[in-house]
C-alpha positions in Angstrom: 0.0 0.0 0.0 1.3 3.5 -0.8 2.3 5.5 2.2 2.1 8.9 0.5 -1.3 10.7 0.5 -2.2 12.5 -2.7 -0.3 10.2 -5.0 -1.3 10.7 -8.7 0.1 7.5 -9.9 -3.2 5.7 -9.9 -4.6 3.9 -12.9 -8.3 4.6 -13.8 -10.7 2.0 -12.5 -13.9 1.0 -14.3 -17.2 -0.1 -12.9 -16.2 -3.8 -12.8 -13.0 -2.9 -10.8 -15.0 -0.8 -8.4 -17.5 -3.6 -7.9 -14.8 -6.2 -7.3 -13.2 -3.9 -4.7 -16.5 -3.2 -2.9 -17.5 -6.9 -2.9 -14.2 -8.0 -1.4 -14.2 -5.1 1.1 -17.5 -6.4 2.4 -16.5 -10.1 2.3 -12.9 -10.8 1.4 -13.8 -14.5 1.0 -16.6 -14.1 -1.5 -16.0 -16.4 -4.5 -15.1 -14.9 -7.8 -17.9 -16.9 -9.3 -20.5 -15.2 -7.2 -19.1 -11.7 -8.0 -19.0 -12.7 -11.7 -22.6 -13.9 -11.7 -23.8 -10.6 -10.3 -21.9 -8.7 -13.0 -22.8 -11.1 -15.8 -19.1 -11.8 -16.6 -16.8 -14.9 -16.3 -15.1 -15.9 -13.1 -11.8 -15.8 -15.1 -12.4 -12.1 -15.8 -12.9 -11.4 -12.1 -9.8 -13.4 -11.2 -7.8 -11.3 -13.8 -9.2 -8.0 -12.4 -8.4 -9.2 -8.8 -4.8 -10.0 -9.7 -4.4 -6.7 -11.5 -5.8 -4.8 -8.6 -3.4 -6.5 -6.2 -0.5 -5.9 -8.5 -1.3 -2.2 -8.8 -1.7 -1.9 -5.1 -5.5 -1.2 -4.9 -6.0 -4.4 -2.9 -4.0 -5.9 -0.2 -4.8 -9.3 1.2 -4.6 -9.5 5.0 -6.1 -11.3 7.9 -7.8 -8.7 10.2 -7.7 -9.9 13.8 -10.0 -8.9 16.6 -7.7 -7.3 19.2 -10.1 -8.1 22.0 -10.1 -11.8 21.1 -6.3 -11.6 21.0 -6.1 -10.4 24.6 -5.6 -6.7 23.8 -8.2 -5.0 26.1 -6.8 -1.5 26.1 -6.5 0.5 22.9 -5.4 4.1 22.7 -4.6 6.9 20.2 -1.5 8.9 21.2 -0.5 12.3 19.9 3.2 12.9 20.0 5.1 16.2 19.7 8.7 15.7 18.6 11.9 17.6 18.3 11.3 18.6 14.6 14.7 17.6 13.5 14.1 14.1 14.8 10.5 13.6 13.7 11.3 11.0 11.0 13.7 9.0 13.2 11.1 9.0 16.0 8.4 7.6 13.7 10.7 5.0 12.4 11.6 3.9 15.9 8.0 3.9 17.0 7.0 1.5 14.2 9.3 -1.2 15.8 7.2 -1.4 19.0 4.8 -4.4 19.0 2.1 -2.3 20.7 2.0 0.2 17.8 -0.4 -0.8 15.0 -0.7 2.5 13.1 1.7 5.5 12.7 1.0 8.7 10.8 2.5 12.1 10.4 -0.1 14.8 11.0 -0.5 18.5 10.9 -1.9 20.5 13.8 -1.0 20.2 17.5 0.9 17.0 17.1 3.6 15.8 14.7 2.8 12.1 14.9 -0.2 10.0 15.9 0.1 6.4 16.9 -2.6 3.8 17.7 -1.6 1.2 20.2 -3.1 -2.1 21.4 -2.1 -3.2 24.9 -3.2 -6.1 27.2 -4.6 -3.7 29.9 -4.1 -0.3 31.5 -1.0 -1.4 33.3 0.5 -2.6 30.0 -0.3 0.8 28.4 1.3 2.6 31.4 4.4 0.4 30.9 4.5 1.2 27.2 4.2 4.9 27.8 6.8 5.1 30.6 9.3 2.4 29.7 9.2 2.7 25.9 7.6 5.8 24.5 8.9 8.3 27.0 12.5 7.0 26.4 12.5 7.5 22.6 15.0 10.2 21.8 13.2 13.2 20.2 9.8 12.7 21.9 9.0 15.9 23.7 5.3 15.5 24.7 2.5 12.9 24.4 -1.2 13.0 25.0 -3.1 9.7 25.1 -6.8 9.0 24.3 -7.9 5.6 25.6 -10.7 4.1 23.6 -13.8 3.6 25.7 -15.9 1.9 22.9 -15.5 1.5 19.2 -18.7 2.8 17.5 -17.6 2.1 13.9 -14.6 0.2 12.5 -14.1 0.1 8.7 -11.3 -1.4 6.7 -11.3 0.8 3.7 
């Protein structure tokens, strides 16, 4: 998946491509034959479109786990202010922590936002004090613990 927002390298998608993407977004295990039947085309065509969409980077095949079922009961979004000269190094370092599942550079009050999954509140406290606070270049952090997830979409 591209990591630069606003990339103009994308190839034009037609209605069939968009339908394949939407169908697989809703149910990644839907058979190509079922998608093809809805569209009135051959399963081979859907397979070719799928392979092309993967090759071009429009689709990425993953297994999405449920963090709660995996023993991760505490999730948080953490805003990080950095020493501006070390922002890239800080982000690179943060991506190596097992607890960190998402890292983005942002504009506004923070330089970096990370999403973390921890076993419990004590595990989050350990992460914040024993790992995050010790990263060279981190000046300040603010954490937002998730109370309830109202909507979760894998786009």
